[in-house]
C-alpha positions in Angstrom: 97.8 68.5 4.2 100.7 67.4 2.0 98.6 64.6 -0.2 95.8 67.8 -0.8 98.7 69.9 -2.0 99.7 67.1 -4.3 96.3 66.8 -5.8 96.2 70.2 -6.2 99.7 70.4 -8.1 98.8 67.6 -10.4 95.3 69.2 -11.3 97.1 72.4 -12.3 99.9 70.6 -13.9 97.4 69.1 -16.8 96.1 72.4 -17.2 99.2 74.1 -17.3 101.9 71.6 -18.7 103.2 74.3 -21.8 103.5 77.0 -19.2 105.1 75.3 -16.3 107.6 73.5 -18.9 108.7 77.3 -19.7 109.0 78.1 -16.3 111.4 75.3 -15.9 113.9 75.9 -18.6 113.9 79.6 -17.4 114.5 78.8 -13.2 115.2 81.4 -11.3 117.9 83.8 -12.0 121.0 84.6 -10.2 119.5 87.7 -8.9 116.4 86.0 -6.6 118.9 84.1 -4.8 121.5 87.6 -4.0 121.6 88.5 -0.3 119.9 91.8 0.3 121.4 93.9 3.2 118.2 93.6 5.5 117.9 90.9 7.9 114.8 89.2 9.7 114.4 88.7 12.9 112.4 85.1 14.0 111.0 85.0 17.2 109.4 81.6 18.8 109.1 81.2 22.0 111.9 83.0 24.1 114.5 82.2 21.7 115.4 84.6 18.6 117.0 83.7 15.3 118.5 85.9 12.6 117.8 85.2 8.8 119.6 86.4 6.0 117.0 87.4 2.8 117.0 86.9 -0.9 116.8 90.1 -3.1 113.9 89.4 -5.1 110.6 90.5 -5.3 109.3 88.1 -3.1 111.5 89.4 -0.4 110.4 92.6 -1.0 106.5 92.0 -1.0 107.2 89.9 2.3 108.9 93.1 3.9 105.6 95.3 2.9 103.8 92.8 5.4 106.2 92.8 8.7 105.9 92.6 11.4 103.6 89.3 11.4 102.8 87.3 14.8 101.8 83.5 12.9 100.0 80.8 14.4 102.2 78.4 11.8 100.9 75.0 11.4 103.1 71.7 11.6 103.9 69.5 8.4 105.9 65.8 8.0 108.0 66.4 11.0 110.4 69.0 9.1 108.3 72.1 8.8 106.0 74.7 9.8 103.8 76.7 7.4 100.6 79.3 7.2 98.5 80.6 4.7 98.9 84.2 3.8 95.7 86.2 3.4 97.4 87.8 0.3 99.4 86.4 -2.8 103.2 87.4 -2.9 105.0 87.2 -6.5 106.2 83.9 -6.6 109.5 82.6 -9.2 109.2 79.1 -8.0 112.1 76.4 -8.7 112.8 72.7 -7.9 115.2 73.3 -5.2 116.6 70.0 -4.7 117.4 69.8 -1.2 116.1 71.8 2.1 118.1 73.1 4.9 117.5 73.6 8.4 116.4 77.1 8.6 115.0 77.8 5.0 112.2 80.2 4.5 110.8 79.9 1.6 107.5 80.3 -0.3 105.0 77.2 -1.5 102.9 78.4 -4.2 102.4 82.0 -4.1 100.8 82.2 -0.2 102.0 79.5 1.8 105.2 81.0 4.2 107.3 77.9 5.2 110.2 77.5 7.6 111.9 74.6 7.5 113.6 72.8 10.9 115.5 69.6 9.1 117.5 69.6 6.3 116.4 66.6 3.5 115.9 66.1 -0.4 112.9 67.3 -2.0 111.5 67.6 -5.5 109.1 70.1 -5.0 109.2 73.5 -6.0 109.6 77.0 -4.1 110.4 80.3 -4.3 113.6 81.0 -2.0 113.0 83.9 0.2 116.3 83.4 2.8 117.5 80.9 5.3 118.3 81.2 9.0 121.6 82.0 9.8 122.5 79.8 12.9 119.7 77.5 13.0 121.1 75.7 16.1 118.3 75.3 18.1 115.8 75.6 15.5 114.1 72.4 15.8 113.6 72.8 19.7 112.0 75.6 19.6 109.7 75.2 17.2 108.4 72.0 18.5 106.1 69.1 17.2 103.2 71.2 16.8 101.5 74.4 15.6 103.5 77.2 17.3 103.3 81.2 17.1 106.0 82.9 14.9 106.9 86.5 14.8 108.6 88.1 12.4 110.1 91.3 12.3 113.1 93.5 10.6 116.2 93.1 12.3 117.3 96.4 14.2 120.1 97.6 11.5 123.8 97.0 12.8 125.6 100.3 11.6 129.4 101.1 11.9 129.3 103.2 15.3 127.8 100.3 17.2 129.9 99.6 20.2 132.5 101.5 18.7 135.1 103.4 20.4 135.4 106.7 18.5 137.0 110.0 18.9 135.8 113.2 16.9 137.6 115.8 18.4 140.5 115.5 15.7 138.8 115.2 11.7 142.3 114.8 10.7 142.5 111.1 12.5 140.6 108.2 11.9 137.1 108.6 14.0 137.4 104.5 15.3 139.9 104.2 18.5 141.4 100.7 18.9 143.9 100.6 22.1 144.1 96.8 22.3 145.0 95.2 18.8 147.7 93.8 16.3 149.6 96.5 14.7 150.4 96.2 11.0 152.1 97.5 7.9 150.1 98.1 4.3 152.7 99.3 1.3 151.5 101.3 -1.7 154.3 101.7 -3.4 156.9 103.8 -1.3 154.0 105.2 1.3 153.7 103.0 4.2 150.1 102.9 5.8 150.3 101.9 9.2 147.1 100.2 10.8 145.6 98.3 13.8 143.6 95.1 13.3 140.8 94.2 16.4 140.5 90.9 17.7 137.5 89.5 15.5 137.9 85.9 13.8 137.8 88.1 10.4 140.5 90.2 11.5 142.2 87.0 13.0 142.2 85.2 10.0 143.7 87.8 7.9 146.5 88.1 10.8 147.2 84.7 9.7 147.9 84.8 6.2 150.2 87.8 6.5 152.3 88.8 4.8 149.4 88.9 2.2 149.1 91.0 -0.8 146.4 92.3 -2.5 145.8 94.6 -5.7 143.8 97.6 -4.8 142.4 100.6 -6.4 141.2 104.0 -6.0 137.4 105.2 -5.6 135.7 108.4 -4.2 135.8 106.9 -0.7 138.0 104.1 -0.7 141.0 101.8 -1.9 139.2 98.4 -2.8 141.0 95.3 -4.0 139.3 91.5 -4.2 140.5 89.1 -1.7 141.6 85.6 -3.9 139.9 83.7 -0.9 137.0 84.9 1.7 137.4 85.9 5.3 135.3 84.0 7.6 132.6 86.4 9.6 130.1 86.1 12.2 126.7 87.4 11.0 126.4 89.2 14.1 129.7 91.6 13.1 127.7 92.2 10.0 126.9 96.0 9.4 125.6 99.2 7.5 128.4 102.1 7.2 131.6 102.7 7.9 133.8 105.4 10.0 136.4 107.2 8.4 139.5 105.3 8.5 138.1 102.0 9.0 139.9 98.9 7.3 136.7 96.6 6.5 136.4 93.2 4.6 133.2 93.4 2.9 131.4 90.2 2.4 129.5 90.8 -0.7 132.5 90.4 -3.2 135.1 89.6 -0.9 136.4 93.0 -0.5 139.6 94.3 1.7 139.1 97.9 1.4 140.5 100.9 3.4 137.8 103.8 3.9 138.9 107.2 4.5 136.1 109.3 4.1 131.9 110.0 3.4 131.1 108.3 6.6 128.2 110.5 7.4 126.5 109.4 3.9 127.7 105.9 4.2 124.6 103.7 5.6 123.2 103.3 2.4 126.1 100.7 1.9 125.8 96.9 3.7 127.8 94.0 4.2 130.5 95.5 6.0 132.7 94.1 8.6 135.3 96.2 10.4 138.6 94.2 10.9 140.9 97.3 12.1 141.5 100.9 11.1 144.5 102.9 10.0 146.8 104.5 12.3 147.7 107.8 10.7 145.7 111.1 9.5 143.3 110.6 6.8 145.0 112.4 4.5 148.1 110.0 4.1 145.9 107.3 2.0 143.4 110.1 0.9 146.6 111.9 -1.5 146.9 108.5 -3.1 145.9 107.8 -6.6 145.8 105.0 -8.7 146.1 101.1 -8.1 148.4 99.3 -6.2 149.8 95.8 -5.0 149.2 96.4 -1.2 151.6 94.2 0.6 150.0 93.8 4.2 152.7 92.7 7.0 153.2 92.3 10.6 154.2 95.7 11.8 158.2 95.2 12.9 
């Protein structure tokens, strides 16, 4: 199968050398490998894997075809492939190396799911990658296999959250057992409670910590010098008023105080806690601050 691909590719190269040369120089823009908020659920037998997709025209077209249940063929002991009935937009590049869990497009119609890591000289369009590929090779097996692809259920801030809605002046989220902190905005001290997530614990380990934040329409937000670790299962859309979040798309530390009902258009959020005071104490502040975050005394 791969030999047939190589022969076909060689013939195409001979016929279109000038065009391919321009593509090689141009390469793939940074936006083609920017992560999208939409996640993919890949099901093989009784196991389900989650994949993050890239934000590009190829994944947009692929999403329009979901859900799909494909009989994928085996190749080289490292990939499963399937030729789609219709071509997708493609922007191939020499990827150099393949990682276990990579989902790519070969040419414009061959969907490839890799289950081994190795170096390659082939060109692909990147579609996404499985966030935790542990067990993927075993699930796919050594022969042809049926693989299902569908859009993963959208996770939102209210999922599994303990909430109060009686007092709109207070934060919506309720955290009863957590780590108490203070955040100093000049002369104003905002108390907060951090949860027990991996991301919150990583921030606690850095305290005292200072981050520069600025006021925006619905939050105070600033970029952290170093990213916080997170579990993909904790990434969600939107927020609840009063939430303290880490936004993974740009390493933002953010305190969100309003617009929760309009917030689900925003992805990449990881909740790490909540402020422990009336929302107005922070929403009335203006400007920018070097915020000192400390453990409460």
